[in-house]
Structures are given as C-alpha cells and as structure tokens.
C-alpha positions as CSV (number, residue, x, y, z in Angstrom):
1,M,20.5,12.3,-24.1
2,A,17.3,13.5,-25.5
3,I,14.4,14.1,-23.1
4,R,10.9,13.2,-24.3
5,V,8.3,15.8,-23.4
6,D,4.6,15.1,-23.1
7,P,2.6,18.3,-22.7
8,S,-0.5,16.3,-21.6
9,L,1.3,15.0,-18.4
10,M,-0.1,17.7,-16.1
11,H,-3.7,17.0,-17.2
12,E,-3.0,13.2,-16.8
13,L,-1.9,13.8,-13.2
14,K,-5.1,15.6,-12.5
15,D,-6.9,12.4,-13.4
16,Y,-4.9,10.8,-10.6
17,G,-5.9,13.4,-8.0
18,A,-3.4,16.3,-8.5
19,A,-5.0,19.5,-7.3
20,E,-4.1,23.1,-8.3
21,I,-0.7,22.1,-9.7
22,E,-0.9,24.7,-12.4
23,K,-0.7,27.4,-9.7
24,C,2.9,26.5,-8.8
25,F,5.6,28.9,-10.0
26,N,8.5,26.8,-8.6
27,C,9.5,29.1,-5.7
28,G,11.0,26.1,-3.8
29,N,9.3,26.8,-0.5
30,C,7.9,23.2,-0.4
31,T,11.4,21.7,-0.7
32,A,12.9,24.1,1.8
33,I,10.3,23.3,4.5
34,C,10.2,19.5,3.9
35,P,12.0,17.6,6.7
36,L,12.7,14.7,4.4
37,A,14.0,16.4,1.3
38,E,17.7,16.1,0.5
39,D,20.1,17.7,-2.0
40,D,19.9,14.8,-4.3
41,Y,16.1,14.4,-3.7
42,P,14.7,18.0,-3.7
43,F,11.0,17.1,-3.6
44,P,8.3,18.2,-4.1
45,R,9.8,20.9,-6.2
46,D,11.5,18.7,-8.8
47,M,8.5,16.4,-9.2
48,I,6.2,19.4,-9.8
49,R,8.6,20.7,-12.4
50,Y,8.8,17.3,-14.2
51,I,5.0,17.3,-14.4
52,Q,4.6,20.9,-15.6
53,L,7.3,20.4,-18.3
54,G,5.8,17.1,-19.4
55,M,9.0,15.1,-18.5
56,K,7.3,11.7,-18.2
57,D,10.5,9.6,-18.5
58,R,12.2,11.6,-15.7
59,M,9.1,11.2,-13.5
60,A,8.8,7.4,-14.2
61,E,12.3,6.8,-13.0
62,S,12.0,9.0,-9.9
63,L,11.8,7.7,-6.3
64,D,10.8,11.0,-4.9
65,P,7.0,10.4,-4.5
66,W,7.7,7.3,-2.3
67,L,10.2,9.2,-0.1
68,C,7.4,11.7,0.8
69,Y,5.1,10.7,3.7
70,Y,2.7,13.7,3.2
71,C,3.1,15.6,6.5
72,G,1.3,18.5,4.8
73,D,3.8,21.2,5.7
74,C,4.5,22.0,2.1
75,S,0.9,22.5,1.2
76,E,0.1,24.5,4.4
77,T,2.9,27.0,3.7
78,C,2.7,27.1,-0.1
79,P,2.3,30.9,-1.1
80,K,0.1,30.0,-4.1
81,A,-1.9,27.2,-2.5
82,A,-0.7,24.8,-5.2
83,E,-1.1,21.7,-3.0
84,P,2.4,20.2,-3.6
85,G,1.6,17.4,-1.0
86,E,-1.4,16.3,-3.0
87,T,0.6,16.4,-6.2
88,M,3.1,13.9,-4.6
89,M,0.1,11.7,-3.6
90,A,-1.1,11.8,-7.2
91,A,2.4,11.0,-8.4
92,R,2.4,7.8,-6.2
93,R,-0.8,6.7,-7.9
94,W,0.6,7.5,-11.3
95,L,3.8,5.5,-10.6
96,T,1.8,2.6,-9.3
97,A,0.0,2.5,-12.6
98,K,3.3,2.9,-14.4
99,Y,4.8,-0.2,-12.7
100,D,1.6,-2.2,-13.3
101,W,1.9,-4.1,-16.6
102,T,-1.8,-5.1,-16.6
103,G,-3.1,-1.6,-17.0
104,L,-5.6,-2.2,-14.2
105,S,-4.1,0.3,-11.9
106,Q,-4.7,3.1,-14.4
107,K,-8.3,2.1,-14.7
108,L,-8.9,1.8,-11.0
109,Y,-7.2,5.1,-10.2
110,T,-8.8,7.2,-12.9
111,S,-12.3,5.7,-13.1
112,N,-14.7,5.5,-10.2
113,A,-16.9,3.2,-12.3
114,W,-14.0,0.7,-12.7
115,S,-13.4,0.8,-8.9
116,I,-17.0,0.2,-8.0
117,G,-17.4,-2.3,-10.8
118,A,-14.4,-4.3,-9.5
119,L,-16.0,-4.5,-6.0
120,F,-19.2,-6.0,-7.5
121,V,-17.2,-8.4,-9.7
122,G,-15.2,-9.6,-6.7
123,A,-18.3,-10.0,-4.6
124,L,-20.1,-11.9,-7.3
125,I,-17.2,-14.3,-7.8
126,V,-17.0,-15.2,-4.1
127,I,-20.8,-15.6,-3.7
128,L,-20.9,-17.9,-6.8
129,L,-18.0,-20.0,-5.6
130,A,-19.5,-20.3,-2.1
131,F,-22.8,-21.4,-3.5
132,I,-21.1,-24.1,-5.7
133,L,-18.4,-25.3,-3.3
134,Q,-20.1,-25.1,0.1
135,G,-20.4,-28.2,2.2
136,P,-23.5,-29.2,4.3
137,M,-25.0,-26.5,6.4
138,I,-25.5,-28.2,9.8
139,T,-28.0,-26.2,11.7
140,D,-28.2,-27.8,15.2
141,H,-24.7,-26.6,16.0
142,V,-21.9,-24.6,14.4
143,A,-19.7,-26.8,12.1
144,L,-17.8,-24.2,10.1
145,N,-15.2,-26.6,8.8
146,T,-18.0,-28.7,7.4
147,F,-19.6,-25.8,5.6
148,A,-16.2,-24.4,4.4
149,D,-13.6,-27.2,4.4
150,V,-10.5,-25.7,6.0
151,H,-8.1,-27.6,3.7
152,M,-9.8,-26.4,0.6
153,M,-9.9,-22.8,2.0
154,H,-6.2,-23.1,2.8
155,I,-5.4,-24.1,-0.8
156,A,-7.5,-21.2,-2.0
157,D,-5.7,-18.8,0.3
158,L,-2.3,-20.0,-0.8
159,T,-3.3,-19.8,-4.5
160,L,-4.6,-16.2,-4.0
161,A,-1.4,-15.3,-2.2
162,A,0.7,-16.7,-5.0
163,V,-1.2,-14.8,-7.6
164,L,-0.9,-11.6,-5.7
165,G,2.8,-12.3,-5.2
166,V,3.3,-12.7,-8.9
167,F,1.7,-9.4,-9.7
168,L,3.5,-7.6,-6.9
169,L,6.9,-9.0,-7.8
170,S,6.5,-8.4,-11.5
171,N,5.5,-4.8,-10.8
172,L,8.4,-4.4,-8.5
173,Y,10.8,-5.6,-11.2
174,R,9.4,-2.9,-13.5
175,M,10.1,-0.4,-10.7
176,Y,13.7,-1.7,-10.5
177,R,14.2,-1.5,-14.2
178,L,13.0,2.1,-14.4
179,N,15.4,3.1,-11.7
180,F,18.4,1.0,-12.8
181,P,18.0,0.9,-16.6
182,R,21.7,0.1,-17.3
183,G,22.1,-2.5,-14.6
184,D,25.7,-1.2,-14.0
185,I,25.6,-1.1,-10.2
186,P,27.5,-4.1,-8.7
187,L,25.5,-6.8,-7.0
188,Y,27.5,-6.5,-3.7
189,I,26.0,-3.0,-3.2
190,F,22.5,-4.3,-3.4
191,I,23.5,-7.0,-0.8
192,T,25.3,-4.7,1.6
193,E,22.4,-2.2,1.6
194,G,19.8,-5.0,2.1
195,W,19.5,-4.1,5.8
196,Q,17.8,-0.8,4.7
197,L,15.1,-2.8,3.0
198,V,14.5,-5.0,6.1
199,L,14.5,-2.0,8.5
200,H,12.1,0.2,6.5
201,T,9.8,-2.6,5.6
202,I,9.3,-3.4,9.3
203,T,9.4,0.1,10.8
204,Q,8.7,2.7,8.1
205,Q,10.7,4.9,10.3
206,R,11.0,7.8,7.8
207,F,7.3,8.4,8.6
208,S,8.3,9.4,12.2
209,E,10.8,12.0,10.9
210,C,7.9,14.2,9.5
211,E,6.9,17.2,11.6
212,G,4.2,16.0,14.0
213,G,4.4,12.6,12.4
214,K,5.0,10.5,15.5
215,R,1.4,9.8,16.3
216,R,0.5,9.0,12.6
217,W,3.6,6.8,12.4
218,I,2.5,4.8,15.5
219,S,-1.0,4.5,14.2
220,H,0.4,3.3,10.9
221,L,2.6,0.8,12.7
222,I,-0.3,-0.6,14.6
223,L,-2.3,-1.0,11.3
224,V,0.6,-2.8,9.6
225,F,1.2,-5.0,12.6
226,G,-2.5,-6.0,12.7
227,Y,-2.8,-6.6,9.0
228,G,0.5,-8.5,8.8
229,T,-0.4,-10.7,11.7
230,M,-3.9,-11.4,10.2
231,F,-2.4,-12.2,6.8
232,I,0.0,-14.7,8.3
233,L,-2.8,-16.3,10.3
234,I,-5.0,-16.7,7.3
235,V,-2.4,-17.7,4.7
236,V,0.1,-19.7,6.7
237,F,-1.8,-21.0,9.7
238,L,-5.4,-21.3,8.6
239,T,-5.7,-25.0,9.5
240,W,-4.9,-23.9,13.1
241,F,-6.8,-20.6,13.1
242,Q,-10.1,-21.8,11.5
243,T,-11.3,-24.5,13.8
244,D,-14.6,-25.7,15.3
245,N,-12.9,-26.1,18.7
246,I,-13.8,-23.5,21.3
247,Y,-10.8,-22.3,23.2
248,P,-10.6,-19.9,26.2
249,I,-10.0,-16.3,25.4
250,Y,-6.4,-16.4,26.6
251,H,-5.6,-19.2,24.1
252,P,-3.3,-18.0,21.3
253,Q,-5.8,-19.0,18.6
254,R,-8.3,-16.5,19.9
255,L,-6.0,-13.9,21.6
256,I,-3.8,-13.3,18.5
257,G,-6.8,-13.0,16.2
258,Y,-8.5,-10.5,18.5
259,V,-5.4,-8.4,18.9
260,A,-4.8,-8.3,15.2
261,A,-8.4,-7.4,14.4
262,L,-8.5,-4.6,17.0
263,A,-5.2,-3.2,15.7
264,I,-6.6,-3.1,12.1
265,I,-9.8,-1.4,13.4
266,Y,-7.8,1.2,15.3
267,G,-5.3,2.0,12.5
268,A,-7.9,2.0,9.7
269,G,-10.4,3.8,11.9
270,D,-7.9,6.6,12.7
271,A,-7.3,7.1,9.0
272,L,-11.0,7.1,8.2
273,I,-11.9,9.6,11.0
274,G,-9.1,11.9,9.7
275,R,-10.7,11.9,6.2
276,I,-14.1,12.6,7.6
277,N,-12.9,15.5,9.8
278,K,-10.5,16.9,7.3
279,K,-8.6,18.6,10.1
280,H,-5.1,17.7,8.7
281,Q,-3.8,18.9,5.4
282,M,-3.3,15.4,4.0
283,H,-7.0,14.7,4.5
284,R,-8.4,17.8,2.6
285,Y,-8.6,15.8,-0.6
286,S,-9.6,12.2,-0.9
287,H,-9.4,9.8,-3.8
288,I,-11.9,6.9,-3.8
289,S,-9.1,4.5,-2.9
290,D,-8.4,6.6,0.2
291,W,-12.0,5.7,1.4
292,L,-12.2,2.1,0.2
293,F,-8.9,0.9,1.8
294,P,-9.8,1.8,5.5
295,I,-13.5,0.9,5.1
296,L,-12.8,-2.5,3.6
297,L,-10.1,-3.2,6.3
298,I,-12.6,-2.3,9.1
299,L,-15.3,-4.5,7.5
300,L,-12.8,-7.3,7.2
301,S,-11.9,-7.1,10.9
302,V,-15.5,-6.6,12.1
303,S,-16.8,-9.5,10.1
304,G,-14.0,-11.7,11.5
305,L,-14.9,-10.7,15.1
306,M,-18.6,-11.4,14.3
307,I,-17.8,-14.9,13.1
308,S,-16.0,-15.6,16.4
309,F,-19.0,-14.1,18.4
310,F,-21.6,-16.2,16.4
311,R,-19.5,-19.4,16.9
312,L,-19.2,-18.8,20.6
313,S,-23.0,-18.1,20.7
314,D,-23.6,-21.3,18.7
315,L,-25.5,-19.5,16.0
316,P,-24.8,-21.7,12.9
317,M,-26.6,-19.8,10.1
318,L,-25.3,-16.4,11.2
319,T,-21.8,-17.9,11.4
320,Y,-22.0,-19.3,7.8
321,Y,-23.5,-16.2,6.2
322,T,-21.0,-13.9,8.0
323,Y,-18.1,-16.2,6.9
324,V,-19.2,-15.8,3.2
325,G,-19.5,-12.0,3.8
326,H,-16.0,-12.0,5.3
327,L,-14.7,-13.7,2.1
328,V,-16.5,-11.2,-0.1
329,V,-14.8,-8.3,1.7
330,M,-11.4,-10.0,1.5
331,M,-11.8,-10.5,-2.3
332,M,-13.0,-6.8,-2.7
333,L,-9.9,-5.7,-0.8
334,Y,-7.5,-7.6,-3.0
335,I,-9.1,-7.1,-6.3
336,C,-9.8,-3.3,-6.0
337,I,-6.7,-2.1,-4.0
338,G,-4.4,-5.1,-3.9
339,P,-1.3,-5.3,-6.1
340,M,-2.7,-2.6,-8.4
341,G,-3.6,-0.1,-5.7
342,K,-2.9,1.4,-2.3
343,W,-2.0,-1.9,-0.7
344,S,1.1,-2.1,-2.9
345,H,2.5,1.1,-1.3
346,L,3.6,-1.1,1.7
347,L,6.1,-2.7,-0.7
348,Y,7.0,0.3,-2.9
349,R,7.9,2.7,-0.1
350,P,10.6,0.5,1.6
351,F,12.0,-0.5,-1.8
352,A,12.3,3.1,-2.8
353,V,14.3,3.9,0.4
354,Y,16.4,0.8,-0.4
355,F,17.0,1.8,-4.0
356,Q,17.9,5.3,-2.9
357,A,20.5,3.9,-0.5
358,V,21.9,1.7,-3.3
359,K,22.2,4.7,-5.6
360,E,23.9,6.8,-3.0
361,K,26.4,4.0,-2.1
362,A,27.2,3.5,-5.8
363,K,27.7,7.2,-6.3
364,E,30.0,7.3,-3.3
365,Q,32.0,4.3,-4.5
366,K,32.3,6.0,-8.0
367,K,33.5,9.2,-6.4
368,V,36.2,7.3,-4.3
369,Q,37.4,5.5,-7.4
370,T,37.6,8.8,-9.4
371,E,39.5,10.6,-6.7
372,A,41.9,7.7,-6.1
373,P,45.5,8.7,-6.9
374,V,47.0,7.1,-10.1
375,P,50.0,5.0,-9.2
376,V,53.3,6.3,-10.7
377,S,55.3,3.7,-12.5
C-alpha cells in the first residue's frame, strides 16, 4: 500500500507546539526509558519518525500520543534535547484537530487570536442573552430564581450539553474510523473489551504507571471528580441545586457543591502552579490552552462559591452579577476548549486505551486462528 508523504508535516507540528523536533536523530532512548511504551507501541520514537518523514496518514491513525501521559523522562534524558515529550503533546493537539470536522480545533490550537477571540465571543453571547432574558431584579432580598428562572436555565444547560455531545461523539466517530478503516474487527471484541473503557474513563490508571506519576495522577483524579460532580449537578440536577432556599452547610445541596468546587480549585491550581514554577519537564513549554483550561476552571469554581457567599449574606445585586459572570466563564470554557480542545482529552485518552485493547485482542484471535491445526479428512 502506497504511503503518502507530506514534507510540511514537521513545520505543521511546530504550529501545534512541537519544540526542537528537528534535533532528533532517532536513537531510541525516549522509547527505551518510557515506562508505558510497548513493542507494538514504541512511542515517542515512532511518532517522531512519522513527523520527520511526513507520514501524515500513519500519524492520523496512531493511538500513541494518547497512550503517553508526559512524565517527562524522555525529554530529560534525550541526548540531543529534542523534547520528545513536547512532541507527543503537540501530536495530541494535532490529532484533536484531525478528528474535529468543524476545523475549529485547528484555528484554536494554531492561532492565539482565534483563542482570545473565541473567549470574547462567548462572553458577549452570554451577556446579551442575560440582558434579554433576565427576570425582575428584586433588590430587598436575594431571589436568584426570579432573576434567572431555574427551569429556563435547566433547558439551556441540557441544550448546551446536547450540542457538546453531538460534537464530541461525531469527533470520536472520526477517531474510530481512522483507527478501524476496514471495520473488519468482530463486534463481540468491542463488547468484551468494553470494561477497559469504563475502567480507564473512571480511573485514568495508566497515569499512575509513569515514573513519579502517583501524585500527579491523584491530583488529576481529584480534578476529574470535582468537574464531573459539578457537571452532573448543573446539567442533571440544576432544579435541585439552584434554589432560593437556604440550607445548613451539612445539607447535600451545599456540601456536594462545596466539595466539588474545592476539588476543581485544588486540581486546576496544582496544574497552574506547575506551569508557573516550571520545575517539572512537562511544564517547561506551555501552549495558550494549557493556561486557559486551569484558569477558567478556577474562575468557574470561585465564582460559584462567591454566588453561594453572596446568597447567604443576602446581597442581591452582587449575587445576580456574579451569576452572570459565572455563566460567562462557563461559556468561555466550552467554546474555547470544549469539544475542540483540551477538555476532549478526557474522552480521547480512555477510548485510545480501549481501541488499543481491541486491536490487541483482534490480533491475538487472528494468531490463534492462523496457528490452529487443519483437520485431516
């Protein structure tokens, strides 16, 4: 089968954040030291080779970038300082753009102007809608559900979640088609390996297998727990969560919200501090999305806590304005880094591990069938 070569691929990856990739002479040290690399998945070496040789099709159908959790050992020990870990990070951004049929991922990842512009567009949309659709602003006490009708907001949340779901699932289907172009793997293998998808979606346990990755894995788990909990509260249980009733702090309506918000602040804050200090190899280089994601998550949680504080203090105007600000941050988060950006990695990573398991099981089954003795008549 002919392999299409694109000599501009290495320069294209630089637009996605690849650093010093041209220095690599393919010695293989990065793969030898990686605790997650396997015989069938010898990354980062093979991925760098694809990029240097311009093998765009091979790269597009590869799962390797998603199987890397960037412990940084490969970059720290690279004899040419070719930054293989950062190349894998850039490859994940490139693949995200490859899966995205809208083309927005490419714009957001390769243009800071597009990223900043998307933030302002999202903010403007929310502010205009709040101005048009807001209810009466009662000022002698807090009446949040009068200002922002909870049923209307619930419908808006469900609609936004549905739109995001359509984008994510359609992009995921493109990921599937790139990895299984012939569709010749039996359905039962996808079913029997389904537990891998559930396990790695919930735990992201491969993260813990990296050298020194235990603490980062726990921090990541805390962040995912907080974000997942908050997402469920807002999308599924908003009519219970957004209320004008004042409950004691131990009531689930407050306690769960506080725990989720603090978990997000801790996890996102840990990532942000790492990028500021640059003590770890994975934080030496930062794309704009690496800054926006934790910053917006922290702003989302802090604004949510402020709404609760202003409600309890019976400060109506501050409650209403902060609520609108909270919605602005939420829209910024989903428009700028939602299905087309870093947020989608939470879906692509576990599916990559799942697809890897399916491929290995299919290969194993084929080997068994090939080696099976032919019956003698």
